[in-house]
Phi, psi and omega in degrees: 000138182269354182287141174282126181237158176212154176274128180272131177228023180291153175254130179277137177302126186260035181282345182086357180264150176281349181261149180281174181295339179268008176090356179277140177272004182229059175283124185301327179294329180275332182286324184251126181298139181272163183086145179100196183249130179255128176232136179249131180242149174262124181235134178258153175102346179285131181231350186204181179298324177299317178301314179302316180295319180296313180295313180300319181297313181293316182292324182295341178282349178289133179304130177096347180284128181252340182200142176223132174230113178254136181234107183299322184300327182253342185078011182264139177235118180260124183239129174252131182220162180290330182214165177304140181266151174284118182303324179297324179291320177293317178301317180295322179294317179295317177301317180299326178285345179099020183232178183237126174280118180279305181184163167291151180266000000 
């Protein structure tokens, strides 16, 4: 696989609040589940929250995926999984959602 992957060992803030200690409701440590392998993909065609949801929904159906965060503004999709994912399977999920997987980042 050509995607850069890394083992996540971050600790999630255990305050019980959805907001981070800096007052933001979108602390990346809280948004992405810790543990596993994180892979970032570049996807074209996403323009809004609906697009993010469609891509996230399709990718989350892949066996072993524990977390998906799609960001239309950057075109980046961060996927956390138990094991390395087959790029063809991710590409098929993105295609099913109606978008194009350019490449792993």
